[in-house]
C-alpha positions in Angstrom: 11.2 -15.0 -20.3 11.3 -16.9 -17.2 12.6 -15.9 -13.8 16.2 -16.9 -14.4 16.6 -15.0 -17.4 15.0 -11.8 -16.0 17.4 -12.2 -13.1 20.5 -12.6 -15.3 19.7 -9.4 -16.9 19.3 -7.4 -14.0 22.5 -8.8 -12.3 24.5 -7.7 -15.5 23.1 -4.4 -15.4 23.6 -4.2 -11.5 27.2 -2.9 -11.8 28.2 0.6 -12.7 30.2 0.2 -15.5 27.9 -2.4 -17.2 25.0 -0.1 -16.8 26.9 2.7 -18.2 28.1 0.5 -21.1 24.5 -0.5 -21.7 23.2 3.0 -21.8 26.2 4.4 -24.0 25.2 1.6 -26.5 21.7 2.2 -26.5 22.5 6.0 -27.3 24.6 4.6 -30.2 21.9 2.3 -31.9 21.6 1.1 -34.6 25.2 1.6 -35.7 27.0 0.3 -32.2 30.4 1.1 -31.1 33.7 -0.5 -31.3 35.0 -2.0 -28.0 38.1 0.4 -27.9 35.7 3.3 -28.5 33.5 2.2 -25.6 36.5 1.9 -23.4 37.9 5.4 -24.4 34.4 7.0 -24.0 33.8 5.3 -20.5 37.8 5.7 -19.4 37.7 2.0 -18.7 40.7 -0.4 -19.3 40.3 -2.5 -22.3 40.9 -5.8 -20.6 38.2 -4.5 -17.9 35.7 -3.5 -20.3 36.1 -7.0 -22.2 35.1 -8.5 -19.0 32.0 -6.6 -18.6 30.9 -6.9 -22.3 31.3 -10.8 -21.6 28.8 -10.5 -19.0 26.5 -8.2 -20.7 26.6 -10.6 -23.8 26.0 -13.8 -21.7 23.0 -11.9 -20.4 21.7 -11.1 -24.0 21.9 -7.8 -23.7 24.6 -7.0 -26.0 25.2 -8.3 -29.5 28.6 -8.3 -31.3 29.8 -8.5 -34.8 33.1 -8.3 -36.5 33.7 -5.6 -38.8 37.3 -5.6 -40.3 39.7 -5.7 -37.2 37.2 -4.4 -34.9 34.4 -5.9 -32.8 31.3 -3.8 -33.0 28.9 -3.9 -30.1 25.2 -3.0 -29.9 22.7 -3.0 -27.1 20.0 -5.8 -27.7 16.7 -3.6 -27.4 14.9 -6.7 -28.1 16.2 -8.2 -25.0 15.4 -5.0 -22.9 12.1 -5.1 -24.2 11.4 -8.8 -23.1 12.8 -7.8 -19.8 10.7 -4.8 -19.2 7.5 -6.7 -20.6 8.3 -9.4 -18.1 8.2 -7.1 -15.3 5.0 -5.4 -15.9 3.2 -8.8 -17.7 0.4 -8.6 -14.9 0.3 -4.9 -14.7 -2.6 -3.5 -12.6 -4.1 -6.7 -12.5 -6.0 -6.3 -15.9 -7.0 -3.0 -15.4 -5.0 -1.2 -18.4 -6.1 2.1 -17.7 -4.1 2.1 -14.3 -0.7 1.1 -16.4 -1.3 3.9 -18.9 1.4 6.2 -17.4 3.9 3.4 -17.4 3.2 2.3 -20.7 3.1 5.7 -22.1 6.8 6.4 -20.7 7.8 2.7 -22.4 7.1 3.9 -25.6 10.0 4.5 -28.3 11.6 7.6 -27.9 12.3 7.8 -31.7 9.4 8.0 -34.1 8.6 5.3 -36.6 8.0 5.1 -40.3 4.4 4.2 -39.9 3.5 7.7 -38.7 5.7 9.5 -40.8 4.2 11.6 -43.6 4.7 10.2 -47.1 
């Protein structure tokens, strides 16, 4: 990731409705939500939400797919991970022990199958 791409991501999230939209979509991973449901949950007019989703999409923070007559939006967790990794790339000047609290906070909230009992 380069500076411009990171700035685009932060600019997209620097508006309240877009930040709320992204956080809502993160909570609804991996299924995502239709645009109408996002608008309803956030109490935002459909045309306003459409503009915000466009900004988030151009920044790579949301992805969409058509499902019947609806468009389903999902958070791009990969882009968010790239953005966060960009911020901490040179964390603590090569002293990883100083970054341990930060890295621990960035661990996924959901367990993976790797650590699950068989």
